[in-house]
PDB file as gemmi writes it, atoms N, CA and C in Angstrom:
CRYST1    1.000    1.000    1.000  90.00  90.00  90.00 P 1                      
ATOM      1  N   MET A   1     107.719  75.082  96.933  1.00  0.00           N  
ATOM      2  CA  MET A   1     107.743  74.814  98.348  1.00  0.00           C  
ATOM      3  C   MET A   1     106.370  75.031  98.992  1.00  0.00           C  
ATOM      4  N   GLY A   2     105.498  75.791  98.361  1.00  0.00           N  
ATOM      5  CA  GLY A   2     104.151  75.929  98.857  1.00  0.00           C  
ATOM      6  C   GLY A   2     103.936  77.048  99.861  1.00  0.00           C  
ATOM      7  N   GLY A   3     104.984  77.756 100.258  1.00  0.00           N  
ATOM      8  CA  GLY A   3     104.827  78.841 101.226  1.00  0.00           C  
ATOM      9  C   GLY A   3     104.175  80.050 100.600  1.00  0.00           C  
ATOM     10  N   ARG A   4     103.584  80.915 101.449  1.00  0.00           N  
ATOM     11  CA  ARG A   4     102.951  82.130 100.957  1.00  0.00           C  
ATOM     12  C   ARG A   4     103.481  83.305 101.728  1.00  0.00           C  
ATOM     13  N   ASP A   5     103.518  84.427 101.074  1.00  0.00           N  
ATOM     14  CA  ASP A   5     103.920  85.689 101.669  1.00  0.00           C  
ATOM     15  C   ASP A   5     102.679  86.556 101.763  1.00  0.00           C  
ATOM     16  N   VAL A   6     102.472  87.227 102.910  1.00  0.00           N  
ATOM     17  CA  VAL A   6     101.283  88.063 103.080  1.00  0.00           C  
ATOM     18  C   VAL A   6     101.181  89.107 101.972  1.00  0.00           C  
ATOM     19  N   ALA A   7     102.311  89.496 101.392  1.00  0.00           N  
ATOM     20  CA  ALA A   7     102.307  90.516 100.347  1.00  0.00           C  
ATOM     21  C   ALA A   7     101.553  90.063  99.103  1.00  0.00           C  
ATOM     22  N   VAL A   8     101.319  88.755  98.938  1.00  0.00           N  
ATOM     23  CA  VAL A   8     100.608  88.286  97.752  1.00  0.00           C  
ATOM     24  C   VAL A   8      99.113  88.116  98.000  1.00  0.00           C  
ATOM     25  N   ASP A   9      98.676  88.310  99.243  1.00  0.00           N  
ATOM     26  CA  ASP A   9      97.245  88.236  99.514  1.00  0.00           C  
ATOM     27  C   ASP A   9      96.532  89.379  98.816  1.00  0.00           C  
ATOM     28  N   THR A  10      95.401  89.065  98.235  1.00  0.00           N  
ATOM     29  CA  THR A  10      94.616  90.089  97.556  1.00  0.00           C  
ATOM     30  C   THR A  10      93.777  90.850  98.576  1.00  0.00           C  
ATOM     31  N   PRO A  11      93.303  92.034  98.224  1.00  0.00           N  
ATOM     32  CA  PRO A  11      92.411  92.756  99.132  1.00  0.00           C  
ATOM     33  C   PRO A  11      91.200  91.921  99.553  1.00  0.00           C  
ATOM     34  N   ASP A  12      90.658  91.125  98.636  1.00  0.00           N  
ATOM     35  CA  ASP A  12      89.519  90.266  98.986  1.00  0.00           C  
ATOM     36  C   ASP A  12      89.906  89.205 100.007  1.00  0.00           C  
ATOM     37  N   GLU A  13      91.105  88.619  99.862  1.00  0.00           N  
ATOM     38  CA  GLU A  13      91.574  87.624 100.825  1.00  0.00           C  
ATOM     39  C   GLU A  13      91.786  88.252 102.199  1.00  0.00           C  
ATOM     40  N   LEU A  14      92.368  89.440 102.221  1.00  0.00           N  
ATOM     41  CA  LEU A  14      92.575  90.134 103.492  1.00  0.00           C  
ATOM     42  C   LEU A  14      91.241  90.488 104.144  1.00  0.00           C  
ATOM     43  N   ALA A  15      90.289  90.950 103.353  1.00  0.00           N  
ATOM     44  CA  ALA A  15      88.969  91.317 103.871  1.00  0.00           C  
ATOM     45  C   ALA A  15      88.224  90.103 104.425  1.00  0.00           C  
ATOM     46  N   ALA A  16      88.563  88.915 103.950  1.00  0.00           N  
ATOM     47  CA  ALA A  16      87.892  87.693 104.398  1.00  0.00           C  
ATOM     48  C   ALA A  16      88.523  87.107 105.667  1.00  0.00           C  
ATOM     49  N   MET A  17      89.652  87.646 106.094  1.00  0.00           N  
ATOM     50  CA  MET A  17      90.322  87.116 107.284  1.00  0.00           C  
ATOM     51  C   MET A  17      89.459  87.311 108.519  1.00  0.00           C  
ATOM     52  N   ARG A  18      89.427  86.299 109.365  1.00  0.00           N  
ATOM     53  CA  ARG A  18      88.668  86.374 110.610  1.00  0.00           C  
ATOM     54  C   ARG A  18      89.553  86.071 111.814  1.00  0.00           C  
ATOM     55  N   THR A  19      90.836  85.953 111.584  1.00  0.00           N  
ATOM     56  CA  THR A  19      91.793  85.686 112.642  1.00  0.00           C  
ATOM     57  C   THR A  19      92.172  86.998 113.325  1.00  0.00           C  
ATOM     58  N   PRO A  20      92.124  87.054 114.664  1.00  0.00           N  
ATOM     59  CA  PRO A  20      92.584  88.273 115.341  1.00  0.00           C  
ATOM     60  C   PRO A  20      94.015  88.599 114.902  1.00  0.00           C  
ATOM     61  N   THR A  21      94.235  89.843 114.555  1.00  0.00           N  
ATOM     62  CA  THR A  21      95.512  90.241 113.972  1.00  0.00           C  
ATOM     63  C   THR A  21      96.079  91.463 114.674  1.00  0.00           C  
ATOM     64  N   LEU A  22      97.325  91.334 115.118  1.00  0.00           N  
ATOM     65  CA  LEU A  22      98.064  92.442 115.711  1.00  0.00           C  
ATOM     66  C   LEU A  22      99.234  92.766 114.797  1.00  0.00           C  
ATOM     67  N   LEU A  23      99.311  94.000 114.366  1.00  0.00           N  
ATOM     68  CA  LEU A  23     100.427  94.475 113.562  1.00  0.00           C  
ATOM     69  C   LEU A  23     101.232  95.437 114.425  1.00  0.00           C  
ATOM     70  N   ILE A  24     102.540  95.211 114.515  1.00  0.00           N  
ATOM     71  CA  ILE A  24     103.419  96.097 115.271  1.00  0.00           C  
ATOM     72  C   ILE A  24     104.479  96.605 114.308  1.00  0.00           C  
ATOM     73  N   HIS A  25     104.611  97.932 114.224  1.00  0.00           N  
ATOM     74  CA  HIS A  25     105.507  98.523 113.238  1.00  0.00           C  
ATOM     75  C   HIS A  25     106.276  99.681 113.859  1.00  0.00           C  
ATOM     76  N   GLY A  26     107.560  99.735 113.607  1.00  0.00           N  
ATOM     77  CA  GLY A  26     108.367 100.860 114.049  1.00  0.00           C  
ATOM     78  C   GLY A  26     108.096 102.079 113.175  1.00  0.00           C  
ATOM     79  N   ARG A  27     107.813 103.207 113.811  1.00  0.00           N  
ATOM     80  CA  ARG A  27     107.492 104.426 113.061  1.00  0.00           C  
ATOM     81  C   ARG A  27     108.637 104.848 112.136  1.00  0.00           C  
ATOM     82  N   ASP A  28     109.875 104.579 112.551  1.00  0.00           N  
ATOM     83  CA  ASP A  28     111.030 105.032 111.778  1.00  0.00           C  
ATOM     84  C   ASP A  28     111.652 103.924 110.940  1.00  0.00           C  
ATOM     85  N   ASP A  29     110.876 102.894 110.624  1.00  0.00           N  
ATOM     86  CA  ASP A  29     111.348 101.764 109.812  1.00  0.00           C  
ATOM     87  C   ASP A  29     111.790 102.262 108.442  1.00  0.00           C  
ATOM     88  N   LYS A  30     113.048 102.007 108.092  1.00  0.00           N  
ATOM     89  CA  LYS A  30     113.594 102.413 106.790  1.00  0.00           C  
ATOM     90  C   LYS A  30     113.548 101.265 105.777  1.00  0.00           C  
ATOM     91  N   VAL A  31     113.146 100.068 106.222  1.00  0.00           N  
ATOM     92  CA  VAL A  31     113.100  98.894 105.352  1.00  0.00           C  
ATOM     93  C   VAL A  31     111.714  98.737 104.733  1.00  0.00           C  
ATOM     94  N   ILE A  32     110.694  98.784 105.577  1.00  0.00           N  
ATOM     95  CA  ILE A  32     109.303  98.656 105.124  1.00  0.00           C  
ATOM     96  C   ILE A  32     108.548  99.869 105.664  1.00  0.00           C  
ATOM     97  N   PRO A  33     107.964 100.659 104.805  1.00  0.00           N  
ATOM     98  CA  PRO A  33     107.276 101.861 105.288  1.00  0.00           C  
ATOM     99  C   PRO A  33     106.061 101.515 106.144  1.00  0.00           C  
ATOM    100  N   VAL A  34     105.817 102.334 107.165  1.00  0.00           N  
ATOM    101  CA  VAL A  34     104.687 102.121 108.063  1.00  0.00           C  
ATOM    102  C   VAL A  34     103.362 102.148 107.301  1.00  0.00           C  
ATOM    103  N   SER A  35     103.346 102.796 106.159  1.00  0.00           N  
ATOM    104  CA  SER A  35     102.130 102.823 105.335  1.00  0.00           C  
ATOM    105  C   SER A  35     101.706 101.414 104.919  1.00  0.00           C  
ATOM    106  N   SER A  36     102.654 100.487 104.809  1.00  0.00           N  
ATOM    107  CA  SER A  36     102.319  99.096 104.465  1.00  0.00           C  
ATOM    108  C   SER A  36     101.466  98.462 105.553  1.00  0.00           C  
ATOM    109  N   SER A  37     101.840  98.685 106.800  1.00  0.00           N  
ATOM    110  CA  SER A  37     101.057  98.131 107.905  1.00  0.00           C  
ATOM    111  C   SER A  37      99.731  98.861 108.065  1.00  0.00           C  
ATOM    112  N   ARG A  38      99.730 100.154 107.804  1.00  0.00           N  
ATOM    113  CA  ARG A  38      98.468 100.901 107.870  1.00  0.00           C  
ATOM    114  C   ARG A  38      97.482 100.340 106.840  1.00  0.00           C  
ATOM    115  N   GLN A  39      97.982 100.051 105.653  1.00  0.00           N  
ATOM    116  CA  GLN A  39      97.124  99.504 104.598  1.00  0.00           C  
ATOM    117  C   GLN A  39      96.591  98.126 104.999  1.00  0.00           C  
ATOM    118  N   LEU A  40      97.454  97.280 105.544  1.00  0.00           N  
ATOM    119  CA  LEU A  40      97.005  95.959 105.997  1.00  0.00           C  
ATOM    120  C   LEU A  40      95.948  96.092 107.083  1.00  0.00           C  
ATOM    121  N   ALA A  41      96.183  97.002 108.027  1.00  0.00           N  
ATOM    122  CA  ALA A  41      95.239  97.196 109.130  1.00  0.00           C  
ATOM    123  C   ALA A  41      93.871  97.655 108.627  1.00  0.00           C  
ATOM    124  N   GLU A  42      93.867  98.423 107.565  1.00  0.00           N  
ATOM    125  CA  GLU A  42      92.600  98.877 106.987  1.00  0.00           C  
ATOM    126  C   GLU A  42      91.879  97.750 106.258  1.00  0.00           C  
ATOM    127  N   GLN A  43      92.631  96.801 105.716  1.00  0.00           N  
ATOM    128  CA  GLN A  43      92.039  95.742 104.904  1.00  0.00           C  
ATOM    129  C   GLN A  43      91.629  94.511 105.708  1.00  0.00           C  
ATOM    130  N   ILE A  44      92.261  94.288 106.870  1.00  0.00           N  
ATOM    131  CA  ILE A  44      91.954  93.109 107.684  1.00  0.00           C  
ATOM    132  C   ILE A  44      90.918  93.512 108.737  1.00  0.00           C  
ATOM    133  N   PRO A  45      89.743  92.906 108.709  1.00  0.00           N  
ATOM    134  CA  PRO A  45      88.693  93.276 109.669  1.00  0.00           C  
ATOM    135  C   PRO A  45      89.159  93.140 111.122  1.00  0.00           C  
ATOM    136  N   GLY A  46      88.980  94.198 111.888  1.00  0.00           N  
ATOM    137  CA  GLY A  46      89.314  94.162 113.302  1.00  0.00           C  
ATOM    138  C   GLY A  46      90.789  94.167 113.632  1.00  0.00           C  
ATOM    139  N   ALA A  47      91.639  94.333 112.635  1.00  0.00           N  
ATOM    140  CA  ALA A  47      93.077  94.332 112.898  1.00  0.00           C  
ATOM    141  C   ALA A  47      93.447  95.499 113.808  1.00  0.00           C  
ATOM    142  N   ARG A  48      94.438  95.256 114.624  1.00  0.00           N  
ATOM    143  CA  ARG A  48      94.953  96.280 115.541  1.00  0.00           C  
ATOM    144  C   ARG A  48      96.375  96.619 115.110  1.00  0.00           C  
ATOM    145  N   LEU A  49      96.637  97.896 114.897  1.00  0.00           N  
ATOM    146  CA  LEU A  49      97.972  98.357 114.515  1.00  0.00           C  
ATOM    147  C   LEU A  49      98.558  99.178 115.643  1.00  0.00           C  
ATOM    148  N   GLU A  50      99.757  98.818 116.046  1.00  0.00           N  
ATOM    149  CA  GLU A  50     100.521  99.581 117.020  1.00  0.00           C  
ATOM    150  C   GLU A  50     101.772 100.098 116.316  1.00  0.00           C  
ATOM    151  N   VAL A  51     101.903 101.421 116.247  1.00  0.00           N  
ATOM    152  CA  VAL A  51     103.079 102.048 115.652  1.00  0.00           C  
ATOM    153  C   VAL A  51     103.940 102.553 116.798  1.00  0.00           C  
ATOM    154  N   ILE A  52     105.173 102.077 116.848  1.00  0.00           N  
ATOM    155  CA  ILE A  52     106.064 102.356 117.958  1.00  0.00           C  
ATOM    156  C   ILE A  52     106.985 103.530 117.602  1.00  0.00           C  
ATOM    157  N   PRO A  53     106.905 104.621 118.375  1.00  0.00           N  
ATOM    158  CA  PRO A  53     107.760 105.785 118.099  1.00  0.00           C  
ATOM    159  C   PRO A  53     109.230 105.490 118.413  1.00  0.00           C  
ATOM    160  N   GLU A  54     110.090 106.243 117.764  1.00  0.00           N  
ATOM    161  CA  GLU A  54     111.539 106.115 117.970  1.00  0.00           C  
ATOM    162  C   GLU A  54     112.007 104.675 117.817  1.00  0.00           C  
ATOM    163  N   CYS A  55     111.507 104.020 116.772  1.00  0.00           N  
ATOM    164  CA  CYS A  55     111.826 102.614 116.541  1.00  0.00           C  
ATOM    165  C   CYS A  55     111.902 102.360 115.039  1.00  0.00           C  
ATOM    166  N   GLY A  56     112.882 101.544 114.657  1.00  0.00           N  
ATOM    167  CA  GLY A  56     113.059 101.194 113.255  1.00  0.00           C  
ATOM    168  C   GLY A  56     112.421  99.855 112.919  1.00  0.00           C  
ATOM    169  N   HIS A  57     113.139  99.068 112.130  1.00  0.00           N  
ATOM    170  CA  HIS A  57     112.613  97.820 111.571  1.00  0.00           C  
ATOM    171  C   HIS A  57     112.496  96.685 112.589  1.00  0.00           C  
ATOM    172  N   TRP A  58     113.370  96.643 113.581  1.00  0.00           N  
ATOM    173  CA  TRP A  58     113.440  95.502 114.491  1.00  0.00           C  
ATOM    174  C   TRP A  58     112.785  95.832 115.820  1.00  0.00           C  
ATOM    175  N   VAL A  59     111.461  95.985 115.819  1.00  0.00           N  
ATOM    176  CA  VAL A  59     110.734  96.358 117.033  1.00  0.00           C  
ATOM    177  C   VAL A  59     111.050  95.398 118.171  1.00  0.00           C  
ATOM    178  N   GLN A  60     111.065  94.115 117.909  1.00  0.00           N  
ATOM    179  CA  GLN A  60     111.275  93.122 118.951  1.00  0.00           C  
ATOM    180  C   GLN A  60     112.658  93.229 119.589  1.00  0.00           C  
ATOM    181  N   ILE A  61     113.603  93.842 118.907  1.00  0.00           N  
ATOM    182  CA  ILE A  61     114.954  94.028 119.440  1.00  0.00           C  
ATOM    183  C   ILE A  61     115.118  95.444 120.000  1.00  0.00           C  
ATOM    184  N   GLU A  62     114.647  96.433 119.251  1.00  0.00           N  
ATOM    185  CA  GLU A  62     114.829  97.832 119.641  1.00  0.00           C  
ATOM    186  C   GLU A  62     113.957  98.240 120.827  1.00  0.00           C  
ATOM    187  N   LYS A  63     112.771  97.673 120.915  1.00  0.00           N  
ATOM    188  CA  LYS A  63     111.814  98.015 121.974  1.00  0.00           C  
ATOM    189  C   LYS A  63     111.244  96.724 122.570  1.00  0.00           C  
ATOM    190  N   THR A  64     112.144  95.869 123.054  1.00  0.00           N  
ATOM    191  CA  THR A  64     111.780  94.530 123.510  1.00  0.00           C  
ATOM    192  C   THR A  64     110.650  94.537 124.542  1.00  0.00           C  
ATOM    193  N   ASP A  65     110.776  95.342 125.587  1.00  0.00           N  
ATOM    194  CA  ASP A  65     109.773  95.330 126.649  1.00  0.00           C  
ATOM    195  C   ASP A  65     108.403  95.747 126.131  1.00  0.00           C  
ATOM    196  N   GLU A  66     108.371  96.781 125.297  1.00  0.00           N  
ATOM    197  CA  GLU A  66     107.099  97.238 124.746  1.00  0.00           C  
ATOM    198  C   GLU A  66     106.503  96.174 123.825  1.00  0.00           C  
ATOM    199  N   PHE A  67     107.352  95.546 123.016  1.00  0.00           N  
ATOM    200  CA  PHE A  67     106.912  94.485 122.112  1.00  0.00           C  
ATOM    201  C   PHE A  67     106.289  93.333 122.902  1.00  0.00           C  
ATOM    202  N   ILE A  68     106.999  92.871 123.935  1.00  0.00           N  
ATOM    203  CA  ILE A  68     106.502  91.758 124.745  1.00  0.00           C  
ATOM    204  C   ILE A  68     105.190  92.132 125.416  1.00  0.00           C  
ATOM    205  N   SER A  69     105.102  93.335 125.919  1.00  0.00           N  
ATOM    206  CA  SER A  69     103.878  93.791 126.571  1.00  0.00           C  
ATOM    207  C   SER A  69     102.699  93.788 125.604  1.00  0.00           C  
ATOM    208  N   LEU A  70     102.896  94.320 124.398  1.00  0.00           N  
ATOM    209  CA  LEU A  70     101.822  94.364 123.407  1.00  0.00           C  
ATOM    210  C   LEU A  70     101.370  92.963 122.993  1.00  0.00           C  
ATOM    211  N   VAL A  71     102.335  92.094 122.732  1.00  0.00           N  
ATOM    212  CA  VAL A  71     101.994  90.736 122.302  1.00  0.00           C  
ATOM    213  C   VAL A  71     101.319  89.968 123.435  1.00  0.00           C  
ATOM    214  N   SER A  72     101.828  90.097 124.644  1.00  0.00           N  
ATOM    215  CA  SER A  72     101.228  89.407 125.791  1.00  0.00           C  
ATOM    216  C   SER A  72      99.804  89.866 126.019  1.00  0.00           C  
ATOM    217  N   GLU A  73      99.584  91.171 125.969  1.00  0.00           N  
ATOM    218  CA  GLU A  73      98.238  91.704 126.156  1.00  0.00           C  
ATOM    219  C   GLU A  73      97.318  91.210 125.053  1.00  0.00           C  
ATOM    220  N   PHE A  74      97.796  91.199 123.815  1.00  0.00           N  
ATOM    221  CA  PHE A  74      96.997  90.740 122.677  1.00  0.00           C  
ATOM    222  C   PHE A  74      96.607  89.268 122.838  1.00  0.00           C  
ATOM    223  N   LEU A  75      97.522  88.476 123.360  1.00  0.00           N  
ATOM    224  CA  LEU A  75      97.271  87.047 123.544  1.00  0.00           C  
ATOM    225  C   LEU A  75      96.508  86.748 124.829  1.00  0.00           C  
ATOM    226  N   GLY A  76      96.237  87.798 125.612  1.00  0.00           N  
ATOM    227  CA  GLY A  76      95.459  87.629 126.822  1.00  0.00           C  
ATOM    228  C   GLY A  76      96.259  87.114 128.000  1.00  0.00           C  
ATOM    229  N   GLU A  77      97.568  87.313 127.943  1.00  0.00           N  
ATOM    230  CA  GLU A  77      98.430  86.867 129.035  1.00  0.00           C  
ATOM    231  C   GLU A  77      98.663  88.045 129.970  1.00  0.00           C  
ATOM    232  N   ASP A  78      98.660  87.785 131.273  1.00  0.00           N  
ATOM    233  CA  ASP A  78      98.869  88.859 132.232  1.00  0.00           C  
ATOM    234  C   ASP A  78     100.267  88.860 132.845  1.00  0.00           C  
ATOM    235  N   GLY A  79     101.122  87.933 132.392  1.00  0.00           N  
ATOM    236  CA  GLY A  79     102.492  87.898 132.864  1.00  0.00           C  
ATOM    237  C   GLY A  79     102.677  87.175 134.183  1.00  0.00           C  
ATOM    238  N   SER A  80     101.617  86.661 134.782  1.00  0.00           N  
ATOM    239  CA  SER A  80     101.782  85.949 136.067  1.00  0.00           C  
ATOM    240  C   SER A  80     101.811  84.450 135.871  1.00  0.00           C  
TER     241      SER A  80                                                      
END                                                                             
Protein backbone atom coordinates (compact mmCIF):
# COMPACT_ATOMS: atom_id res chain seq x y z
CA MET A 1 0.00 0.00 0.00
CA GLY A 2 3.00 2.31 0.31
CA GLY A 3 2.11 3.88 3.68
CA ARG A 4 4.73 4.56 6.33
CA ASP A 5 4.63 4.55 10.09
CA VAL A 6 6.76 7.08 11.99
CA ALA A 7 8.02 4.16 14.09
CA VAL A 8 10.05 2.92 11.10
CA ASP A 9 11.89 6.20 10.58
CA THR A 10 15.55 5.89 11.39
CA PRO A 11 17.34 8.33 13.70
CA ASP A 12 19.04 9.80 10.62
CA GLU A 13 15.67 10.34 8.90
CA LEU A 14 14.25 12.00 12.00
CA ALA A 15 17.35 14.21 12.36
CA ALA A 16 16.90 15.32 8.73
CA MET A 17 13.30 16.49 9.26
CA ARG A 18 12.77 20.20 8.75
CA THR A 19 9.00 20.29 9.19
CA PRO A 20 7.76 22.08 12.32
CA THR A 21 6.64 19.31 14.65
CA LEU A 22 4.33 19.37 17.66
CA LEU A 23 4.08 16.24 19.77
CA ILE A 24 1.26 16.06 22.33
CA HIS A 25 1.29 13.16 24.78
CA GLY A 26 -0.76 12.27 27.82
CA ARG A 27 1.49 11.80 30.85
CA ASP A 28 -0.57 8.82 32.03
CA ASP A 29 -0.80 7.07 28.64
CA LYS A 30 -0.93 3.31 29.25
CA VAL A 31 -0.83 2.44 25.51
CA ILE A 32 2.30 4.27 24.36
CA PRO A 33 4.81 5.40 26.97
CA VAL A 34 5.60 9.12 27.11
CA SER A 35 9.26 8.15 26.70
CA SER A 36 8.45 7.41 23.02
CA SER A 37 7.47 11.02 22.41
CA ARG A 38 10.41 12.29 24.45
CA GLN A 39 12.73 10.27 22.22
CA LEU A 40 11.09 11.62 19.05
CA ALA A 41 11.32 15.17 20.38
CA GLU A 42 15.04 14.71 20.98
CA GLN A 43 15.62 13.33 17.49
CA ILE A 44 13.53 15.80 15.44
CA PRO A 45 15.24 19.21 15.19
CA GLY A 46 13.17 21.93 16.83
CA ALA A 47 10.36 19.59 17.80
CA ARG A 48 8.07 20.78 20.57
CA LEU A 49 6.74 18.25 23.08
CA GLU A 50 3.76 18.99 25.29
CA VAL A 51 3.09 16.40 28.00
CA ILE A 52 -0.41 16.76 29.41
CA PRO A 53 -0.86 15.89 33.11
CA GLU A 54 -3.78 13.77 34.28
CA CYS A 55 -4.32 12.50 30.75
CA GLY A 56 -4.09 9.10 29.10
CA HIS A 57 -3.87 8.00 25.47
CA TRP A 58 -6.68 10.09 23.97
CA VAL A 59 -5.50 13.66 24.60
CA GLN A 60 -7.85 15.08 21.98
CA ILE A 61 -10.83 13.52 23.79
CA GLU A 62 -9.72 13.66 27.43
CA LYS A 63 -8.38 17.23 27.31
CA THR A 64 -10.14 18.64 24.25
CA ASP A 65 -9.84 22.34 25.10
CA GLU A 66 -6.15 22.10 25.96
CA PHE A 67 -5.49 20.04 22.82
CA ILE A 68 -7.27 22.56 20.58
CA SER A 69 -5.45 25.45 22.23
CA LEU A 70 -2.02 23.85 21.74
CA VAL A 71 -2.67 22.92 18.11
CA SER A 72 -4.19 26.31 17.28
CA GLU A 73 -1.26 28.15 18.84
CA PHE A 74 1.21 25.89 17.01
CA LEU A 75 -0.53 26.57 13.70
CA GLY A 76 -0.52 30.30 14.41
CA GLU A 77 -4.28 30.61 14.77
CA ASP A 78 -5.65 33.03 17.35
CA GLY A 79 -9.20 31.67 17.39
CA SER A 80 -10.80 34.81 15.93
